[in-house]
N, C-alpha and C positions, 0 to 999 in steps of 0.2 A: 406664646401665650394662647394664640388662636388654636394651635395644634393641640395643646394640652386640654383646652376646653372641649374641643371636638372629641377627644378621648373620654373625657368625663361624661359628655352627653351620650356617647355610644354605650357606656356602661350603665347609664341611668335608665335605659330603655324608654318607657313612656313618662317617667317622672320629669318634673320641671327642675331647673338647676339654678340654685343661688350661687353666684360667684362670690366667695368670701374675700373681701378686699380691705379688711381691717388692717391697722398698723401701716397706713399709707400703701395698701396693696402689698403687704409683706415687703416693704421697702422699694417696690417697683414704681410707685407713683399712681395716684388716682386717675390722672389724665391718660396714662398708658393703659390702665385697667379698662377704661371706657373703650379704648380702641381695640385692645386685645380680647375683651370679653363682651363685645357688642352683641354676640349671639346668645348670651346668657338670658335667662328669664327674669333674673333679678340680681341685685347686688346686696351683700350683707356686710355690715360694719358694726363695730362697737361704739365708735365715737359719734355723738350727735352732730358735731361740727362737720365730720366727714360726710355724713348723710346729706346735710344741707349743701355741701360742696358738690356732691354728685349731681344734685338737682341744678345747681348753678352751671355746671359743665354741660348740662343738656340731657341727662339721663331721665327718661320719662317712665321707664318700667319700674316695677316695685323696688323699694329700698327697705331693708329690714335692719332694725337695731337689735342685734343678737344678744345684748345684755339688758335691753329694755331701757326705760326712763328712770332717772334718779331724782328728779324734782319736777315741779310744775312747769318750769321753763322748758324742760325737755319735752314734756307732754304737749305744750303749746306748739313746739316745732314739729312734732309728729302730725298734728292737725293741719298746720299751715302748709307743710310741704308734702302731705299725702304719704307719710311713711307708715310702714308696718312696724309694730313693736312687740317685743317679747314681754311676757309677764311671768316672773319666776318666784315671787314672794308676796306675802300679804301686803307689804307696804306699797308695792307697785300696783297691786290690785286696787288698793284704796285710792291711789293717785288717779287711776282710770275711772273709778266710780265717782270721784269728785270733779272730774273734768266735764266740760260742756262744749265739746267741739262742734263746729257747724257741719263737718263732714264725717262720714263713716270711717272707722279704723279697722284694719285687719289685725287680729291679735294672734300671737303664737304663744301657746301655753306650755311652759317648760315642765317636763316631768323628770323628777329625780329617780332614775331607774337603777341607781347604785353608784354613780360616780361621786355623789355627795359634794358637789360644788354648788350648783344652782338647781332650783326646781321644787315642785310640790311632790310629796310622796304619792305613789299610785292610789292609795286609799283616799286621798284628799281631792283627786282630780275631778271626779264627778261633781262634787259640790262647787268647786271653783268654776268649772265649766258652766254650771247652772247660773252662777252669779254673773258671769260674763254674758251669757245669753240674755239675761234680764236687762242689760244695758242697751239703750236704743242706738248708741253710736257704734256698737260693735257689729261689723259686717260679717266677718268670717272668723273662725277659730281653728287653728292648726295645732295639733299636738307635736311637741318637739322633744327629743332627748339626745343625749350625747354619749357615745360609747367610750369607755375607758380602755378597752382592749380589743379593738376591732382587728388589730394586726397580730393578736395573740388570743384567738378565739377560745382556747381551752385553758385560759389563765385560771388557776385553782381558786384564787380569791374572788374573782368576779368574771365568770365565763360570759362570753358574748350572748349565748343562748339565754342565760338568765336575765340579762338586761332586756332582751327582746321580749321574753315572757312577761316581765313586769310592765313593759310599755303596752303590750297588748291587753294586759289586765286593766291598766289605767284607761285604755281606750274603749273597753267593752261597753256597748250600748250607746256610745256617743255619736256615732256616724260622723267622725271628724277626720279630716285628712291627716296623714302622719308624715313627719320629717325626721328621719333617723340617721341616714348614711352620711358620714363625713368622707374624707378622701380614702382612708383605709377601707372602710366598709363599702364604699362605692366601687373600689377596685377589686376587693376580695370577696364581697358578698352581694352580688347584684340583686339577689332576691329581696334585699332590704331597701331597694330603691322604690319607694312607694309614691306619694304625691310630690314630695320635694326631696332633693339631695343637696348637700352643702359642701362641695369640694373646696378645699383651701390650699394646702401646701402643694398638692399635685398640679394645680394650675400654673405654678411657677417653676415646675420641673424638679421639685424635691420629692423624695420618697416619703410616704407615710409609714414605712416600716416593712419588714419581712423580706422584701426584695429591693434591688437597686432601682432608681428611677428609670434607667435605661431598660432594665428588664420589664418594666411596666409599659414601656413605649413613650415615656415622658421626655421632653426636651428642656434643657436649661434655659430659663428666660433671662437670667442675669449673669453677666460675666464681669467680675471685678478684675481689672487689669491695670498694670503700671509699666514702669521701665526701670532698668538698671541705671543708677546715677553714679556709680563708682565700682571699681573692682580692686580688691586688696590681695596681694600675694603674701601669705603667711607661712611660717616654717612649722615643722612638726613641734608640738608642745606649746604653741601659741594659742591664746584664747580670744574669743570674739564676744563683744557686747557686755551689757550689764550683768554682773554676777559671774562673768567668765564661765558661762554655762556650757559653751561648746569649746572643746579643746581639740585642735587638729592632731590627727595621728600621723600625718604625713604632710609634706608641702601641699598647700591647698589654695585654690583661688576662691575668694569670697566675694560674692556679688551683693551690692547694697541696693535695695529696692525702695523706691519712694512710696511707701505705704506703711502705716503703723496702726496702733490701737486707736488713735484719734480719728482714723478713717473707718474704723469698724472691724479691722482685722483682729482676731482674738489674741489678747496678750498671753493667754495661758497655752497657746499652741507650743508643743514641745519640739525639740530637735527631731528632724526626720519628717515633719509634716510636709506633704508634697506641695511643690510649687513648679509651675511650668516656666521655663526660660527658653525663648525662641522655640517653643513647642517641645522641648526636651524636659523630661521629668527630673527635677532636682529636689533638694531637701533643705528645709529650714535649718539654719545653723546659728544658734544663739537666741537670746531673749528678744522678743518683739519690743521695739521702742515706740514712742509716741508717733513719730513721723517716718520711721524707717524699720525695715527688717532685713536680715542677712541670710543668704543662701549659699550652700556649698555648690560650686560650679564644676565639680569634678566630672559630671556627666555631660557638661556643655562647654567643652574647651574653647569653642569659638565665640562664646558670649562676651560682650563688651558693653561699656556704657551706651545706653540707647536701645539695648536689646529689649524686646517685648517680654513682659512677665504677666502670666495669668495666675491669679491667686485662687480663683474658683470660677467655674462656668464652662465655657466651651473647651472640651478636652480634659477637664478636671472637675468631677462632680462636687458640688458644695457639700454633699453629705459625707464624702470621704474626708474633706478638710475638717468638717465639724466633728467627725468621729475621732480624728487624731487629736483634736483640741478638747475632747471630753464634753461636747455639747451637741446640738442638733442644727440641721441646716436652717430651720426656721429662724433661730436666733441670729445666725450670721447674716441672713438676708435683711432682717429687720434692723440690724445694728449699723448698716452702712451709713456713714455720717453725712450731714448736709453739705460739708465742704467738698465731698467727692464730686467731681464734674461728671455729668451724665450725657450719654448720647443714645438715641433711639434708632433702631434699624428695623425697617419693615422687610419681611421676606415671606415667601410662600411656604 
């Protein structure tokens, strides 16, 4: 995590770095995030409870609610714990105007530059900025946008350059800091690293697209591992698991791994999804069960009950497993279940 943050900071040039730690730090744990990202300039979350937890854990640098407040109770927590908050709609602006906090608040004004999820249209931004400036509790205002295609800059439906143009149109004459670059933009378009950058998936060793994580110089922060708990010898023509989806073409050793969809492994993963057994690349064989999955051990003839299995992480990129399962690495990281035992290792 430290290594990946260092890479993000190197690409950010003079910009400050928000470490995005929403969804329990993409499944890695907020406490681990505080240790791994201690050199970040701030932490960004979606969940107000997580923002408060960061303060309770001792984080004194900025904390940003990147979807803003949803009610007066959230706004009270912003004031009590010294949080930064996003404003992306009229309702949130009204919440802020009705609040009467004792301390100043840094506001991040979201600009809808074309992704059409959150934010004010560029033509609205100047008026909203003026309303925020009129509020005595507002200390600073940063303009924020999010790119739909930072890893596909020439996307014909919404080119990156068009979103940048709209953002600069919104910012014209406001003398406001800008926050535009997510992981993909930070790695692929350093020129967009202005006042703040917001790396997310890259901090955990996943790729934001275009190239592999390793090609970017990123290191996996999470390894999901288990062990074989049984080995079955099956004959040609025999099937394995629910639905008999895998049928052996020859006599085959099948390893049973203590991990399933209740642990966060994707049930939709097809036959052939890579799995490491004793460091050897093997293939998923049969449907993933709640507590178990099965692998073809043809490539690892020495494997036996107790052999180490890596589902993703060290030696097997999470993005490769995700691609096989028809999803993205973000989802696999975030889906690891609470029942999975965790261990933390510090290394240089």
